[in-house]
C-alpha positions in Angstrom: -64.2 7.2 -18.1 -65.6 5.6 -21.3 -63.3 5.4 -24.2 -63.6 4.1 -27.8 -60.3 3.2 -29.4 -60.2 2.8 -33.2 -57.2 0.7 -34.3 -56.4 0.6 -38.0 -55.8 -2.9 -39.4 -52.4 -1.8 -40.7 -51.5 -0.7 -37.2 -52.8 -3.8 -35.4 -51.6 -6.5 -37.7 -49.8 -5.2 -40.8 -48.2 -8.7 -41.3 -50.4 -10.7 -39.0 -47.6 -11.0 -36.5 -48.9 -12.0 -33.1 -46.6 -9.7 -31.2 -48.2 -6.5 -32.5 -51.6 -7.8 -31.6 -50.5 -8.8 -28.1 -48.9 -5.3 -27.6 -52.2 -3.6 -28.5 -54.1 -6.0 -26.3 -51.8 -5.2 -23.4 -52.5 -1.4 -23.9 -56.2 -2.1 -23.8 -55.8 -4.2 -20.7 -53.8 -1.4 -19.0 -56.6 1.1 -19.7 -59.2 -1.3 -18.4 -57.1 -1.9 -15.2 -57.0 1.9 -14.8 -60.8 1.9 -14.7 -61.7 2.8 -18.2 -64.8 1.4 -19.9 -63.7 0.4 -23.4 -64.9 -0.2 -26.9 -62.3 -1.1 -29.6 -63.0 -1.0 -33.3 -60.6 -2.8 -35.6 -60.0 -2.0 -39.3 -59.1 -4.2 -42.2 -55.8 -2.8 -43.3 -53.6 -4.3 -46.0 -55.2 -7.8 -45.7 -58.6 -6.4 -46.6 -57.2 -4.5 -49.5 -55.6 -7.7 -50.9 -58.8 -9.6 -50.6 -60.8 -6.7 -52.2 -58.3 -6.4 -55.1 -58.5 -10.1 -55.9 -62.3 -10.1 -55.6 -62.6 -7.1 -57.9 -60.5 -8.9 -60.5 -62.9 -11.8 -60.2 -65.8 -9.5 -61.0 -67.3 -8.8 -57.6 -69.4 -5.6 -57.4 -68.8 -2.8 -54.9 -71.3 -4.0 -52.3 -69.7 -7.5 -52.4 -66.3 -5.9 -52.0 -67.5 -3.9 -49.0 -68.9 -7.1 -47.5 -65.5 -8.8 -47.9 -63.9 -5.8 -46.2 -66.3 -6.1 -43.3 -65.5 -9.8 -43.0 -61.8 -9.1 -42.8 -62.2 -6.4 -40.1 -64.1 -8.9 -38.0 -61.3 -11.5 -38.5 -58.8 -8.8 -37.2 -61.2 -8.1 -34.3 -61.1 -11.8 -33.4 -57.3 -11.6 -33.2 -57.6 -8.8 -30.7 -60.3 -10.7 -28.8 -58.0 -13.8 -28.6 -55.2 -11.6 -27.2 -57.5 -10.0 -24.6 -57.7 -13.4 -22.8 -61.3 -13.3 -21.6 -61.7 -9.5 -21.1 -63.9 -9.3 -24.3 -66.9 -11.2 -25.5 -65.9 -14.3 -27.6 -67.0 -12.8 -30.9 -67.0 -9.3 -32.4 -70.2 -7.2 -31.8 -72.0 -6.8 -35.1 -74.1 -3.8 -34.1 -73.9 -0.9 -31.7 -76.5 -2.3 -29.3 -74.5 -5.5 -28.7 -71.3 -3.4 -28.2 -73.1 -1.2 -25.7 -74.4 -4.2 -23.8 -70.8 -5.5 -23.6 -69.5 -2.3 -22.2 -72.3 -2.0 -19.6 -71.6 -5.5 -18.3 -67.9 -4.6 -17.9 -66.4 -6.3 -21.0 -64.3 -4.7 -23.6 -66.5 -4.4 -26.6 -64.6 -5.3 -29.8 -66.1 -4.6 -33.2 -65.0 -4.7 -36.8 -67.2 -3.2 -39.6 -71.0 -3.1 -39.5 -72.5 -2.6 -42.9 -71.3 -2.1 -46.5 -70.5 1.4 -47.5 -69.3 2.4 -44.0 -65.7 2.4 -42.9 -64.5 1.5 -39.4 -63.6 5.2 -39.0 -67.3 5.9 -39.1 -68.2 2.9 -37.0 -65.8 4.1 -34.3 -67.4 7.6 -34.2 -70.9 6.1 -34.2 -70.0 3.7 -31.3 -68.6 6.7 -29.4 -71.8 8.6 -29.9 -74.1 5.6 -29.2 -72.3 4.9 -25.9 -71.8 8.5 -24.8 -68.1 8.0 -24.7 -65.9 10.6 -23.0 -63.1 10.1 -25.5 -62.7 8.7 -29.0 -59.1 7.9 -30.0 -57.9 7.0 -33.5 -54.7 4.9 -33.5 -53.5 5.4 -37.1 -50.3 5.1 -39.0 -49.9 8.9 -39.2 -49.1 11.3 -36.3 -52.3 13.4 -36.4 -54.3 15.5 -38.7 -52.5 17.5 -41.4 -53.4 20.4 -43.6 -52.9 18.1 -46.6 -51.9 14.4 -47.2 -48.3 14.3 -45.8 -47.6 11.5 -48.2 -48.4 13.8 -51.1 -47.2 17.2 -49.8 -43.9 17.4 -47.9 -44.8 20.8 -46.3 -48.2 19.6 -44.9 -48.8 21.2 -41.5 -49.7 19.0 -38.5 -52.4 20.5 -36.3 -52.0 20.2 -32.5 -55.6 20.9 -31.9 -58.7 21.9 -33.9 -62.5 22.0 -33.6 -64.7 19.3 -35.1 -65.9 21.7 -37.7 -62.4 22.5 -38.8 -61.7 18.7 -39.0 -64.7 18.3 -41.4 -63.4 21.1 -43.6 -59.8 19.7 -43.7 -60.9 16.1 -44.4 -63.3 17.3 -47.2 -60.4 19.1 -48.9 -58.1 16.1 -48.6 -60.6 13.6 -49.9 -61.3 15.8 -52.9 -57.7 15.2 -54.0 -57.5 12.0 -56.1 -55.2 9.4 -54.5 -54.9 11.3 -51.2 -55.7 9.7 -47.9 -57.0 11.3 -44.7 -56.4 10.0 -41.2 -60.2 9.6 -40.7 -62.9 9.7 -43.4 -65.5 12.5 -44.0 -68.4 10.6 -42.5 -66.5 9.9 -39.3 -65.5 13.6 -39.1 -69.2 14.6 -39.5 -70.3 12.2 -36.8 -67.6 13.6 -34.5 -68.9 17.1 -35.1 -72.5 16.0 -34.5 -71.8 14.1 -31.3 -69.3 16.5 -29.7 -67.1 13.7 -28.5 -63.6 14.7 -27.7 -61.2 13.0 -30.1 -57.5 12.3 -30.5 -55.8 11.2 -33.7 -52.3 9.9 -33.2 -49.7 7.5 -34.5 -50.7 4.2 -32.8 -48.0 2.0 -34.2 -46.5 2.1 -30.7 -49.4 1.1 -28.4 -47.9 2.8 -25.4 -48.9 6.1 -27.1 -52.5 5.1 -26.7 -52.1 4.6 -23.0 -50.2 7.8 -22.5 -52.8 9.8 -24.4 -55.8 8.4 -22.4 -54.3 8.1 -18.9 -52.0 11.2 -18.9 -53.1 13.4 -21.8 -49.7 13.1 -23.3 -49.4 12.6 -27.1 -47.9 14.1 -30.3 -51.1 13.8 -32.3 -54.1 16.1 -32.8 -56.8 17.0 -30.3 -60.3 17.6 -31.8 -62.0 19.8 -29.2 -65.8 20.2 -29.2 -66.8 23.8 -29.8 -67.9 25.6 -26.8 -65.8 23.7 -24.3 -62.9 25.0 -22.3 -59.4 24.8 -23.7 -58.2 22.9 -20.7 -58.0 19.2 -21.5 -60.0 17.2 -19.0 -60.8 14.0 -20.9 -58.1 11.7 -19.6 -58.2 9.7 -16.4 -56.8 11.4 -13.2 -53.5 9.6 -13.1 -50.0 10.8 -12.3 -46.8 9.2 -13.4 
């Protein structure tokens, strides 16, 4: 099974503590040992936001700010590569072709951002489509997709499952609310809809949840199910506890 795991920077290294990075690397290694072919895309998180804030105050334009964000995601990706101890290429893949080559030769393909104006949410969805992944998993700081931003509305409803088209509609509504944040961005949602890749959005602050979702189909997040497929979940590896 081919899996793309998207790990938010605030999930992987919120304070640049090595133990969180090691725990996520161990989860990736467990999936690889179970026979999964893997791509991992790492976000920028709070560190990127701090750099971008300072650069904006210094007068950088929006493209320059995006480039700084991409650089930070690649630094975070290097932390994960270091923790993977030779299972990944020594530097982050900077485009989908190089990431695909890494997966085909049996390495874990680790990426950060690619180009200005595109988030790592979208990079993850594009990598899943490019590599014909069986599963795309977003390890975020929230436990799934909600009807509204749960940080803004206490009665926001969490969806256990939804179609990709429904995901696009929900994310579009959330992004229209100033100051609100969605678990994935709208471009990523549209790429998921286009590709038809099965997707999970879950709280990845505990990396064991990533393993449980992929290997056993057990999670408390949201399943995004391609339209026209059976309701029965078949995307995880055939493992038993």
